C-alpha positions in Angstrom: -7.8 9.3 -21.4 -6.3 7.2 -18.9 -5.6 8.5 -15.3 -2.7 7.1 -13.5 -2.8 7.2 -9.8 1.2 7.7 -8.8 0.2 7.5 -4.9 -2.6 6.8 -2.4 -3.1 10.4 -2.0 -5.2 10.2 1.2 -3.1 11.3 4.1 0.0 11.4 1.6 2.2 14.7 1.0 4.7 14.4 -1.5 7.5 17.2 -0.9 10.0 16.4 -3.9 10.7 14.3 -6.8 13.9 13.8 -8.5 15.1 12.0 -11.5 18.4 10.3 -12.0 20.2 7.5 -13.8 18.4 4.8 -12.1 14.8 6.3 -12.2 12.8 8.9 -10.1 12.4 9.2 -6.6 9.8 11.0 -4.6 10.2 11.9 -0.7 7.3 13.3 1.8 5.1 11.8 4.3 2.4 9.5 4.9 0.1 9.2 7.7 -2.8 10.7 9.6 -2.6 14.6 10.2 -0.5 15.4 13.1 1.1 11.7 13.3 2.5 11.4 9.8 5.8 9.5 9.1 8.5 10.0 6.5 7.9 8.1 3.2 9.6 7.7 -0.1 8.9 6.2 -3.4 11.0 4.9 -6.0 10.1 4.4 -9.8 11.8 3.2 -12.9 9.4 4.6 -15.3 7.2 7.3 -13.5 4.1 5.1 -13.7 4.8 2.4 -11.2 5.7 3.4 -7.8 7.3 1.4 -4.7 7.2 2.5 -1.5 10.8 2.1 0.3 11.5 0.9 3.6 12.9 3.4 5.9 14.7 3.0 9.3 12.9 3.5 12.5 14.3 7.0 13.2 12.0 8.4 10.3 9.0 7.5 12.0 7.3 7.6 15.2 5.9 9.9 17.7 5.2 13.5 16.4 5.6 14.4 12.7 8.4 13.6 10.4 8.8 14.5 7.0 11.3 14.0 4.1 11.5 17.8 2.5 14.1 17.4 -0.2 16.1 14.8 -2.3 19.3 14.9 -4.5 20.8 12.1 -6.5 24.2 11.2 -7.9 24.2 8.2 -10.2 22.4 5.5 -8.4 22.7 7.1 -4.8 19.8 9.4 -3.3 20.0 11.8 -0.3 17.0 13.1 1.5 16.7 15.7 4.1 13.8 16.1 6.3 12.7 17.2 9.9 11.1 15.5 12.8 9.1 17.3 15.4 7.2 16.4 18.8 6.1 18.8 21.4 9.4 18.6 23.0 11.9 18.4 20.3 12.8 19.5 16.6 15.6 18.0 14.6 16.9 17.3 11.1 16.6 13.8 9.9 18.7 12.3 6.8 18.1 9.1 4.6 20.2 7.9 1.9 19.7 5.0 -0.5 21.0 3.4 -3.4 18.8 1.9 -6.3 19.9 -1.0 -8.0 
């Protein structure tokens, strides 16, 4: 039996995966505990996953995570949270799969 590694699971947390016409997208976080940044991965076939480039606002000081994702055609929208010792707010990321 061949085992497929979808992600480098060290310091990676996958919160949600959704399928759409253009493939699959997974969202979550990556990084050392306590300083995670939002992360997203796109796959056409469920075997090979490509990390997505996220804007600066979805990383940085504190903990950022994407918790949920929705799809419509080739459009994906993910909702997350960014927390530091002094703030806590929602984050939104959207992308289009080609």
